[in-house]
C-alpha positions as CSV (number, residue, x, y, z in Angstrom):
1,X,10.5,25.2,-97.2
2,X,8.8,28.3,-98.5
3,X,7.3,28.9,-95.1
4,X,10.6,28.5,-93.3
5,X,12.2,30.9,-95.8
6,X,9.5,33.5,-95.2
7,X,9.8,33.1,-91.4
8,X,13.6,33.6,-91.7
9,X,13.1,36.8,-93.8
10,X,10.6,38.1,-91.3
11,X,13.0,37.5,-88.5
12,X,15.8,39.3,-90.3
13,X,13.5,42.2,-91.0
14,X,12.5,42.4,-87.4
15,X,16.1,42.4,-86.3
16,X,16.9,45.1,-88.8
17,X,14.1,47.3,-87.5
18,X,15.1,46.7,-83.9
19,X,18.8,47.5,-84.7
20,X,17.8,50.7,-86.6
21,X,15.6,51.8,-83.7
22,X,18.4,51.1,-81.2
23,X,20.9,53.0,-83.4
24,X,18.5,56.0,-83.7
25,X,17.9,56.1,-79.9
26,X,21.6,55.9,-79.3
27,X,22.2,58.8,-81.7
28,X,19.5,60.9,-80.0
29,X,21.1,60.2,-76.6
30,X,24.5,61.3,-77.9
31,X,23.0,64.5,-79.4
32,X,21.3,65.3,-76.1
33,X,24.5,64.6,-74.2
34,X,26.6,66.8,-76.5
35,X,24.0,69.6,-76.2
36,X,24.1,69.3,-72.4
37,X,27.9,69.4,-72.3
38,X,27.9,72.4,-74.7
39,X,25.4,74.3,-72.4
40,X,27.6,73.6,-69.4
41,X,30.7,74.7,-71.2
42,X,29.0,78.0,-72.2
43,X,27.8,78.4,-68.7
44,X,31.3,77.9,-67.3
45,X,32.8,80.3,-69.8
46,X,30.1,82.9,-68.9
47,X,30.7,82.5,-65.2
48,X,34.5,82.8,-65.6
49,X,34.3,85.8,-68.0
50,X,31.3,87.5,-66.5
51,X,32.8,91.0,-66.4
52,X,33.4,90.7,-70.1
53,X,30.2,89.0,-71.2
54,X,27.6,90.8,-69.0
55,X,26.3,93.9,-70.7
56,X,25.7,95.8,-67.4
57,X,26.9,95.7,-63.9
58,X,24.7,93.3,-61.9
59,X,24.1,95.5,-58.9
60,X,23.8,99.0,-60.5
61,X,20.2,100.3,-60.1
62,X,18.4,102.4,-62.6
63,X,14.9,103.2,-61.2
64,X,13.9,104.8,-64.5
65,X,14.2,101.4,-66.2
66,X,12.2,99.4,-63.7
67,X,10.1,96.5,-65.0
68,X,11.3,97.1,-68.6
69,X,10.3,94.2,-70.8
70,X,12.9,92.4,-72.9
71,X,14.1,94.5,-75.9
72,X,17.2,95.3,-77.8
73,X,18.7,97.3,-74.9
74,X,17.9,94.7,-72.2
75,X,17.6,91.3,-73.8
76,X,15.9,89.7,-70.8
77,X,14.4,92.8,-69.4
78,X,15.0,94.5,-66.0
79,X,13.8,93.9,-62.4
80,X,12.1,96.0,-59.8
81,X,15.3,98.0,-59.3
82,X,16.0,98.5,-63.0
83,X,18.9,96.0,-62.9
84,X,19.6,94.0,-66.1
85,X,18.3,90.4,-65.8
86,X,20.8,88.9,-68.2
87,X,23.7,90.4,-66.3
88,X,22.4,89.1,-63.0
89,X,21.9,85.6,-64.5
90,X,25.5,85.6,-65.8
91,X,26.9,86.7,-62.5
92,X,24.5,84.4,-60.6
93,X,26.0,81.4,-62.4
94,X,29.2,82.2,-60.6
95,X,27.8,81.6,-57.2
96,X,25.9,78.5,-58.4
97,X,28.9,76.9,-59.9
98,X,31.3,78.0,-57.1
99,X,29.0,76.5,-54.5
100,X,28.7,73.3,-56.5
101,X,32.5,72.9,-56.9
102,X,33.4,73.7,-53.3
103,X,30.5,71.8,-51.7
104,X,31.1,68.6,-53.8
105,X,34.8,68.7,-53.1
106,X,34.1,68.9,-49.4
107,X,31.6,66.1,-49.6
108,X,34.0,63.9,-51.6
109,X,36.9,64.4,-49.2
110,X,34.9,63.8,-46.0
111,X,32.9,60.9,-47.6
112,X,35.9,59.2,-49.1
113,X,37.9,59.3,-45.9
114,X,35.0,58.0,-43.8
115,X,34.0,55.4,-46.5
116,X,37.6,54.0,-46.9
117,X,38.0,53.9,-43.1
118,X,34.7,52.0,-42.7
119,X,35.3,49.6,-45.6
120,X,38.9,48.7,-44.6
121,X,38.4,48.4,-40.8
122,X,34.9,46.9,-40.5
123,X,34.0,45.8,-37.0
124,X,32.9,48.5,-34.5
125,X,34.6,51.3,-36.3
126,X,32.6,50.5,-39.4
127,X,29.4,50.4,-37.4
128,X,30.1,53.6,-35.6
129,X,31.0,55.6,-38.8
130,X,28.0,54.3,-40.7
131,X,25.7,55.0,-37.8
132,X,26.9,58.6,-37.9
133,X,26.4,58.8,-41.7
134,X,23.0,57.2,-41.5
135,X,22.0,59.7,-38.8
136,X,22.8,62.6,-41.2
137,X,20.9,60.9,-44.0
138,X,17.8,60.4,-41.9
139,X,17.2,64.2,-41.8
140,X,15.4,65.9,-44.7
141,X,18.1,67.5,-46.9
142,X,16.7,71.1,-46.9
143,X,15.9,71.1,-43.2
144,X,19.3,69.9,-42.3
145,X,20.8,72.5,-44.6
146,X,18.8,75.2,-42.9
147,X,19.9,73.9,-39.5
148,X,23.6,73.8,-40.4
149,X,23.5,77.3,-42.0
150,X,21.7,78.7,-39.0
151,X,24.4,77.3,-36.8
152,X,27.3,78.5,-39.0
153,X,25.8,81.8,-40.0
154,X,24.4,83.2,-43.2
155,X,26.5,83.6,-46.4
156,X,27.9,81.8,-49.4
157,X,30.8,80.2,-47.5
158,X,28.5,78.8,-44.8
159,X,26.3,77.4,-47.5
160,X,29.3,75.6,-49.1
161,X,30.3,74.0,-45.8
162,X,26.7,73.1,-45.0
163,X,26.0,71.4,-48.3
164,X,29.4,69.7,-48.2
165,X,28.6,68.2,-44.8
166,X,25.1,67.2,-45.9
167,X,26.2,65.2,-48.9
168,X,29.3,63.6,-47.4
169,X,27.2,60.5,-46.2
170,X,26.2,59.8,-49.8
171,X,29.9,59.5,-50.9
172,X,30.7,57.6,-47.6
173,X,28.2,54.9,-48.3
174,X,29.3,54.7,-52.0
175,X,33.0,54.5,-51.2
176,X,32.4,52.0,-48.4
177,X,30.3,49.7,-50.6
178,X,32.9,49.8,-53.4
179,X,35.8,49.3,-51.0
180,X,34.1,46.2,-49.5
181,X,33.7,44.7,-52.9
182,X,37.1,45.6,-54.3
183,X,39.2,44.5,-51.3
184,X,37.9,40.9,-51.8
185,X,39.3,40.7,-55.3
186,X,42.2,38.4,-55.9
187,X,44.7,41.0,-57.0
188,X,44.0,43.1,-53.8
189,X,44.4,40.0,-51.6
190,X,47.6,39.1,-53.4
191,X,49.0,42.6,-52.9
192,X,48.2,42.4,-49.2
193,X,49.7,38.9,-48.8
194,X,52.9,40.2,-50.4
195,X,53.2,42.7,-47.6
196,X,52.2,45.8,-49.4
197,X,51.3,48.7,-47.0
198,X,47.6,49.4,-46.7
199,X,48.2,53.0,-48.0
200,X,49.8,51.6,-51.1
201,X,47.0,49.1,-51.6
202,X,44.4,51.9,-51.3
203,X,46.2,54.2,-53.6
204,X,47.1,51.6,-56.3
205,X,44.1,49.3,-56.3
206,X,41.1,50.6,-54.5
207,X,40.9,54.3,-55.4
208,X,41.4,53.8,-59.2
209,X,38.6,51.2,-59.3
210,X,36.0,53.3,-57.4
211,X,36.9,56.6,-59.1
212,X,34.4,56.1,-62.0
213,X,31.4,55.8,-59.7
214,X,32.6,58.7,-57.5
215,X,32.8,60.9,-60.6
216,X,29.3,59.9,-61.7
217,X,28.0,60.7,-58.2
218,X,29.8,64.0,-58.3
219,X,27.9,65.1,-61.4
220,X,24.5,64.1,-59.8
221,X,25.4,65.8,-56.5
222,X,26.5,68.9,-58.3
223,X,23.0,69.4,-59.7
224,X,21.5,68.9,-56.2
225,X,23.8,71.4,-54.6
226,X,22.8,74.1,-57.1
227,X,19.1,73.5,-56.2
228,X,19.8,73.7,-52.5
229,X,21.9,76.8,-52.9
230,X,19.1,78.5,-54.8
231,X,16.6,77.3,-52.1
232,X,18.7,78.7,-49.3
233,X,19.2,82.0,-51.1
234,X,15.4,82.1,-51.7
235,X,14.8,81.7,-48.0
236,X,17.4,84.4,-47.2
237,X,20.0,82.0,-45.8
238,X,22.5,81.9,-48.7
239,X,23.7,84.8,-50.8
240,X,22.8,88.1,-49.4
241,X,21.5,91.1,-51.4
242,X,22.6,92.8,-53.6
243,X,24.9,89.9,-54.7
244,X,23.4,88.2,-57.8
245,X,22.0,84.7,-57.2
246,X,19.4,82.7,-59.0
247,X,17.6,82.0,-55.8
248,X,17.5,85.7,-54.8
249,X,16.3,86.6,-58.2
250,X,13.4,84.2,-57.8
251,X,12.7,85.6,-54.4
252,X,12.6,89.2,-55.8
253,X,10.3,88.1,-58.6
254,X,7.6,86.4,-56.4
255,X,5.7,89.7,-55.9
256,X,5.8,90.7,-59.5
257,X,4.7,87.6,-61.4
258,X,1.9,89.3,-63.2
259,X,3.6,92.7,-63.7
260,X,7.0,91.4,-64.8
261,X,6.9,87.6,-65.4
262,X,10.3,87.6,-67.0
263,X,11.9,88.3,-63.6
264,X,11.0,84.7,-62.7
265,X,11.0,83.0,-66.0
266,X,14.6,83.5,-67.1
267,X,16.3,82.7,-63.7
268,X,14.0,79.7,-63.4
269,X,15.0,78.5,-66.8
270,X,18.7,79.0,-66.1
271,X,18.4,77.0,-62.9
272,X,16.2,74.2,-64.5
273,X,18.5,73.8,-67.6
274,X,21.7,73.7,-65.5
275,X,20.3,71.0,-63.2
276,X,18.9,69.1,-66.2
277,X,22.2,69.2,-68.0
278,X,24.2,68.0,-65.0
279,X,21.8,65.1,-64.5
280,X,22.1,64.2,-68.2
281,X,25.9,64.4,-67.8
282,X,25.7,62.1,-64.8
283,X,23.7,59.5,-66.8
284,X,26.1,59.8,-69.7
285,X,29.1,59.3,-67.5
286,X,27.5,56.3,-65.8
287,X,27.0,54.7,-69.2
288,X,30.5,55.5,-70.5
289,X,32.4,54.5,-67.4
290,X,30.5,51.2,-66.9
291,X,32.5,48.5,-68.6
292,X,29.4,46.2,-68.7
293,X,27.7,48.8,-71.1
């Protein structure tokens, strides 16, 4: 009896420790999620109010202030043309977020239309549409982006269109898979048997049920679009000088890594933190929008 009581107490203690560890981990995840959201909010406010928040104009050159290290006058230092790094990072967030918003919107629209059409029709239409989407997915992302931008021309607008086209297959496959699963549900079949138009069934039953996963994918894709935009700008295919862009700033810094390392450190940190926060946001949304969790 004593041994059984001791075993019972030991089991309760183990459960208490496990529950405490799980609670601590959950709290830590919440803190990280809140910090990521706070960073993205600050970034969005800075991009929106860039003329008010930037201490200097991002394209004004001051050759007397070249390669000035961070100090009270220039908090993040200056570049090879004497331009303020902090101001260029703030203005550069505009192009990064703008490309993300427009490109993801294009990808969602194209992918959702293709995915719904493939999932609802099936047959040869489904096979043809998915063959087209799989063909786009078979190319390396950055090489396909370079090809599309080279065909459309250089510039921020062309980058938005290129990235939107590139990521549309991801949303098409996601929407198609969810549509195939949802349309077999009893409530959808009941709606169809009662004579509801296909448009009403899609609007009322299918879209609301796949919206959560699409939102999560949007957050993850947003982070990828920022990386691709910076990569294209670094290669000279995206934003063109003297417009501020994180990719252009890294390109300018490559020849001065020893002389002025802050030219690469701070834009790189801005890019890395933004991508990290969007990925954390995607994981958080996936957890919050999943009813099983």
